C-alpha positions in Angstrom: 113.2 16.2 57.6 116.1 13.7 57.3 115.6 9.9 57.3 117.5 6.8 56.5 115.5 4.1 54.7 115.7 0.9 56.6 114.1 -1.8 54.4 111.6 -2.2 51.6 108.2 -3.6 52.5 105.2 -5.1 50.7 103.9 -2.6 48.1 107.4 -1.4 47.2 107.8 1.5 49.7 110.8 1.8 51.9 110.4 2.0 55.7 112.2 4.3 58.0 111.6 6.1 61.3 111.4 9.7 62.4 111.3 10.2 66.2 110.4 6.5 66.6 107.4 6.7 64.2 107.3 4.6 61.0 107.5 6.5 57.8 106.8 5.0 54.4 108.7 6.5 51.4 108.0 5.5 47.8 111.0 5.3 45.3 113.5 5.0 48.2 116.1 2.3 48.5 117.3 0.7 51.7 120.3 2.4 53.4 119.7 5.7 51.5 119.8 9.0 53.4 117.0 11.2 52.3 115.4 14.6 52.8 111.7 14.0 52.9 108.4 15.8 53.2 105.5 14.3 55.2 102.5 14.0 52.9 100.0 12.2 55.1 99.9 11.7 58.9 98.3 8.7 60.6 98.2 7.5 64.2 100.7 4.8 63.8 102.6 5.8 60.6 103.3 8.7 58.2 103.7 8.8 54.4 106.4 10.9 52.9 107.9 11.9 49.5 111.5 12.4 48.6 112.7 16.0 48.5 116.4 15.2 48.0 118.5 12.1 48.0 121.4 13.0 50.3 123.3 9.7 50.1 122.1 7.5 47.2 122.3 3.7 47.2 124.9 2.1 45.0 122.0 0.2 43.5 120.2 3.3 42.3 120.0 3.8 38.5 118.4 6.2 36.2 115.0 4.8 35.1 115.0 4.3 31.3 111.3 4.8 30.9 110.1 8.4 30.2 106.7 7.7 31.9 108.2 6.3 35.1 106.8 7.9 38.3 103.7 8.9 36.5 102.4 5.7 35.0 100.7 3.5 37.7 102.7 0.4 36.6 106.4 0.0 37.6 107.7 1.2 40.9 111.1 -0.3 41.1 112.7 0.7 37.9 115.1 3.1 39.8 116.8 0.0 41.3 119.4 -2.1 39.6 117.8 -5.3 38.3 119.6 -8.0 40.3 119.1 -6.0 43.5 115.4 -5.7 42.7 115.2 -9.5 42.8 116.9 -9.6 46.2 114.5 -7.0 47.6 111.5 -8.9 46.4 113.0 -12.1 48.0 113.4 -10.1 51.2 109.8 -9.0 51.2 108.6 -12.5 50.6 110.8 -13.8 53.4 109.6 -11.2 55.9 106.0 -11.9 55.2 106.4 -15.6 55.7 108.4 -15.0 58.9 105.6 -12.9 60.2 103.4 -16.0 59.8 105.9 -18.2 61.7 107.5 -19.7 58.6 111.2 -19.6 57.9 111.9 -19.8 54.2 115.5 -18.5 54.3 117.8 -21.0 52.6 114.8 -22.8 51.0 113.9 -20.2 48.3 115.0 -20.0 44.6 114.2 -17.3 42.2 112.6 -18.2 38.8 113.1 -15.3 36.4 113.2 -14.3 32.8 113.8 -11.1 30.8 113.9 -7.8 32.7 112.2 -5.9 29.9 110.0 -6.8 26.9 108.3 -9.5 28.8 104.6 -8.4 29.1 102.2 -9.9 26.6 98.9 -8.9 28.2 98.2 -5.2 28.3 95.2 -3.0 29.2 94.5 0.6 28.0 92.0 3.1 29.3 90.8 5.6 26.7 93.9 4.7 24.7 96.5 5.3 27.4 97.6 4.2 30.9 96.3 5.5 34.2 98.5 8.0 36.0 99.6 6.9 39.5 97.0 7.7 42.2 94.7 9.6 39.8 92.2 9.1 37.0 94.3 11.0 34.5 95.1 9.0 31.4 98.7 9.2 30.1 99.1 8.8 26.3 101.9 6.3 25.7 103.9 5.4 22.6 105.8 2.5 24.2 106.1 0.4 27.3 109.6 -1.0 28.1 108.0 -3.9 29.9 105.8 -4.9 26.9 106.6 -7.5 24.2 107.4 -6.0 20.8 103.9 -6.8 19.4 102.3 -4.5 21.9 104.8 -1.8 21.3 104.4 -2.0 17.6 100.7 -1.2 18.1 101.4 1.6 20.5 103.9 3.1 18.1 101.8 2.8 14.9 98.4 3.7 16.3 97.9 7.3 17.5 96.1 7.8 20.8 93.1 9.2 19.0 92.8 6.1 16.9 92.7 3.7 19.8 89.4 2.5 21.3 87.7 4.5 24.0 87.0 3.0 27.4 88.8 -0.1 28.5 90.4 -2.4 26.0 92.6 -5.5 26.3 95.7 -6.1 24.1 97.6 -9.4 23.8 100.6 -9.9 21.6 103.5 -12.3 22.1 106.2 -14.2 20.3 104.5 -17.3 21.9 101.4 -16.8 19.9 100.7 -19.6 17.4 100.4 -18.6 13.7 96.9 -18.8 12.4 97.0 -20.7 9.1 93.9 -19.0 7.8 95.1 -15.4 8.5 98.8 -15.9 8.1 99.7 -13.5 10.9 97.9 -13.5 14.2 100.5 -12.4 16.7 98.4 -9.6 18.2 94.8 -9.1 19.2 92.8 -6.2 20.7 89.4 -6.5 22.3 87.2 -3.9 23.9 84.8 -4.3 26.8 81.9 -3.7 24.4 82.6 -6.9 22.5 81.7 -9.1 25.6 79.3 -11.7 24.6 76.0 -11.8 26.5 75.4 -15.2 28.0 72.1 -16.9 28.3 72.6 -19.3 31.1 69.8 -21.9 31.4 67.2 -20.8 33.9 66.1 -23.1 36.7 62.5 -24.1 36.7 60.2 -23.5 39.7 62.6 -21.0 41.3 65.0 -23.8 42.3 68.7 -23.4 42.1 70.3 -24.9 39.0 72.4 -27.9 39.8 75.7 -28.1 38.1 77.0 -31.5 37.0 80.5 -32.3 35.9 81.2 -31.3 32.2 77.8 -29.6 31.9 79.0 -26.2 33.0 79.3 -24.9 29.4 75.6 -24.9 28.7 74.8 -21.3 27.7 78.4 -20.0 27.5 80.0 -18.7 24.3 83.6 -18.3 23.2 84.0 -15.4 20.8 86.4 -16.3 18.0 87.4 -12.7 17.5 88.7 -12.5 21.0 90.3 -15.9 21.2 94.1 -16.2 21.2 96.2 -19.3 21.1 99.8 -19.6 22.4 102.3 -22.4 22.5 104.1 -23.2 25.7 106.4 -26.2 25.4 104.4 -28.7 23.4 101.0 -27.4 24.6 98.7 -25.1 22.6 96.6 -23.1 25.0 93.6 -21.0 23.9 91.9 -18.3 26.0 89.8 -15.1 25.8 92.1 -12.0 25.7 89.5 -10.2 27.9 89.9 -12.7 30.7 92.9 -13.6 32.8 96.0 -15.3 31.4 99.5 -14.9 32.6 101.3 -11.8 31.2 104.9 -13.0 31.3 105.0 -16.2 29.2 108.7 -16.4 29.4 108.5 -17.1 33.2 105.2 -19.0 33.0 106.6 -21.6 30.6 109.5 -22.1 33.1 107.0 -22.4 36.0 104.9 -25.0 34.2 107.9 -27.1 33.4 109.2 -26.7 37.0 105.9 -28.0 38.3 106.0 -31.1 36.1 109.6 -31.7 37.1 108.8 -31.6 40.8 105.7 -33.9 40.6 106.4 -37.6 40.7 103.5 -38.7 38.5 100.6 -41.1 39.3 96.9 -41.7 38.7 95.0 -38.7 39.9 95.9 -35.0 40.5 93.7 -32.1 41.5 94.1 -28.7 39.8 92.1 -26.3 42.1 91.3 -22.8 40.6 92.4 -24.2 37.2 91.4 -21.3 34.9 91.6 -22.3 31.3 93.6 -25.4 32.1 97.1 -24.0 31.3 98.8 -25.8 34.2 96.4 -28.8 33.8 97.7 -29.3 30.3 101.2 -29.9 31.6 99.9 -32.1 34.4 98.5 -34.5 31.9 102.1 -35.4 31.0 102.5 -37.2 34.4 99.0 -38.1 35.6 96.3 -40.3 34.0 93.5 -38.1 35.2 93.4 -34.4 36.1 90.5 -33.0 38.0 89.9 -29.3 37.3 87.9 -27.0 39.6 87.1 -23.5 38.4 84.2 -21.2 39.1 84.6 -19.2 35.8 82.7 -21.4 33.3 83.9 -19.3 30.4 87.5 -20.2 31.3 86.5 -23.9 31.5 85.1 -23.8 28.0 88.7 -23.1 26.9 90.0 -25.7 29.4 87.9 -28.3 27.6 89.5 -27.3 24.3 93.0 -27.2 25.7 92.7 -30.7 27.3 90.8 -32.3 24.5 91.8 -36.0 24.2 93.5 -36.0 27.6 92.2 -37.7 30.8 90.4 -35.1 32.9 87.2 -34.2 34.7 86.0 -30.5 35.0 83.8 -28.9 37.6 82.4 -25.5 37.0 81.8 -24.3 40.5 83.5 -22.6 43.4 86.0 -24.5 45.5 83.6 -24.3 48.4 80.8 -25.9 46.4 83.1 -28.6 45.1 84.3 -29.5 48.6 80.8 -29.6 49.8 79.2 -31.6 47.0 81.8 -33.5 45.0 85.1 -34.1 46.7 84.0 -37.1 48.8 82.9 -39.0 45.8 86.2 -38.9 44.0 89.2 -41.3 44.2 92.1 -40.2 46.4 94.5 -37.7 44.8 98.3 -38.4 44.5 99.0 -34.6 44.4 97.4 -31.2 44.1 98.2 -27.9 42.5 96.3 -24.9 43.7 96.5 -21.3 42.3 93.8 -19.2 44.1 92.9 -15.6 43.4 94.6 -12.7 45.4 92.2 -13.3 48.3 93.8 -16.8 48.8 92.2 -20.2 49.3 88.5 -20.3 50.4 88.4 -21.3 54.0 86.5 -24.5 53.2 89.1 -25.4 50.5 92.1 -24.8 52.9 90.4 -26.9 55.6 89.7 -29.7 53.2 93.3 -29.7 52.1 94.4 -29.8 55.7 92.3 -32.9 56.2 92.9 -34.5 52.8 96.2 -36.2 53.5 97.2 -35.6 49.9 100.9 -36.5 49.8 102.1 -33.5 47.8 100.6 -30.0 47.4 102.1 -27.3 45.1 100.6 -24.0 46.2 100.9 -21.0 43.9 99.9 -17.5 44.8 99.9 -13.9 43.4 99.8 -12.5 47.0 102.5 -13.3 49.5 100.3 -12.3 52.5 97.5 -14.7 51.8 99.9 -17.3 50.6 101.8 -17.2 53.9 98.5 -17.4 55.8 97.3 -20.5 53.9 100.7 -22.2 54.1 100.7 -21.6 57.9 97.4 -23.5 58.2 98.7 -26.4 56.1 101.9 -26.6 58.1 99.9 -26.7 61.4 97.9 -29.6 60.0 100.9 -31.9 59.4 102.6 -30.7 56.2 106.1 -29.5 55.9 107.6 -26.9 53.6 110.1 -28.6 51.3 110.9 -25.7 48.9 109.8 -22.2 48.1 110.2 -20.4 44.7 109.9 -16.7 44.1 108.3 -16.4 40.7 109.6 -13.2 39.2 106.8 -12.5 36.8 106.9 -8.7 36.9 110.4 -7.1 36.9 110.6 -3.4 37.7 107.6 -3.8 40.1 107.1 -4.9 43.7 104.5 -7.5 42.6 105.4 -10.9 44.0 104.2 -14.4 43.1 105.4 -17.6 44.7 105.3 -21.4 44.7 105.4 -23.5 47.8 106.1 -27.2 47.7 104.5 -28.9 50.7 104.6 -32.6 51.5 102.8 -34.6 54.2 105.1 -35.6 57.1 
C-alpha cells in the first residue's frame, strides 16, 4: 500500500491517510512517499511499517548508531538534526493549539550537543531493552551518552556488568572527589537501596509532617551519592533517583530561569526534587519554599541549599495546599516542574486563585503541560513566552517551559 506521510505527531510517528483512515508510521518523515504494510488495525486508525521508501525526504540521513531501530531509546536519528528540532517544535505547537493556545511566534528552542549529552543511563541485565520487547541488547557504546558512560560500556564486558536493573551516572560536570581523586562515574544497582525506617505513628493515627522534619528516618547512601557543579552551584543527589540526564541543557535552563525572574522576597518551587532549580533561585530571592513528596530527594535539597534562605515541605502538593499554603506570606513568583502526569488538580486550582504575579511552568509532557496552561490562562494569566527545552536529541521526547504572568 502506498502512502504519503503528512506530519509527525506526539510519540515520533508520522501520520498519513489511506482511504481516509489515519495511519501511523514509525521512522517516516513528513512528505515522504512510502510503501507500507499494515501491522495493526483499529476502528479509527491503523499502524503500519515501512516496506520501501519510494521518495525519501531531503532531511533523511543514515543513522550512525548500529543499534538504531532495535534499542528502545532513539526514534529520530534517521532525521537531520536541525530538522528534528523543527519537528519537535511542530509537535509542541500542535498540542498547545489543540488546547486553544497559540504559541507560534512565541517559542524559542534551548538546545545543546546532538550527541554525547546523556549523563544518566540505565541498564537491564547489562544491556538495553529492545524496542517493544523484553529482549536485552548487549551494547558497547551509546552515541547519546557522555564519554564516562561509554568508557564503562567499552571496558566492561556484558557478563561483567550487574544483573537486573542498574543505574549509571557519569559526566564532565561531576565534581572531583578530593578523597578519591577521580569520581566522575558511579554505578548503583537496585539491590543497594537503603531500607528506610520511617517513624511509626502512635495509636494508629496518621503521622503529621512538619516543615524541615521530613528527613526523620531517611538515609542517604554515600556510595550512591553523586555531586555535580552547574554554574556556581554544587548539587548532590542519589544516582538511583531522578536527576536531569542532559546537564548541558539543564545548566542553560537554570540560568534562563534566573534571567527571567525579577527577584524579590519569596518564591515557591513546587515539585522541587533535590533542589537543583531552588539553588539557582536563591540568587534572586531571600526565601525559597520547596515542596516535594519524595523525602529522600529533600534530604539532598537540604544539603544543596545549606546556608541559603529556604523552607522545605516533605509532602504532596495537594497536602501542602490543604495544610500549609494559607499560613505563608505571599509569593512574588513560582516555578513548578510536575511529573509526567502534570499538576495535581488541587495545585493547579490553587495557582489559578493565588494571584502570584509570575509563574514559570516546566514540563516533561506537552499534553499535560498544555492542559495545565489552559487552566491558568482561563483564570487570568497570559502566556508571555514558551521555550522548547531540547533535552533529548534523536528522540521525540519534548520538554517545555512556559512563562505566565498575571494580567
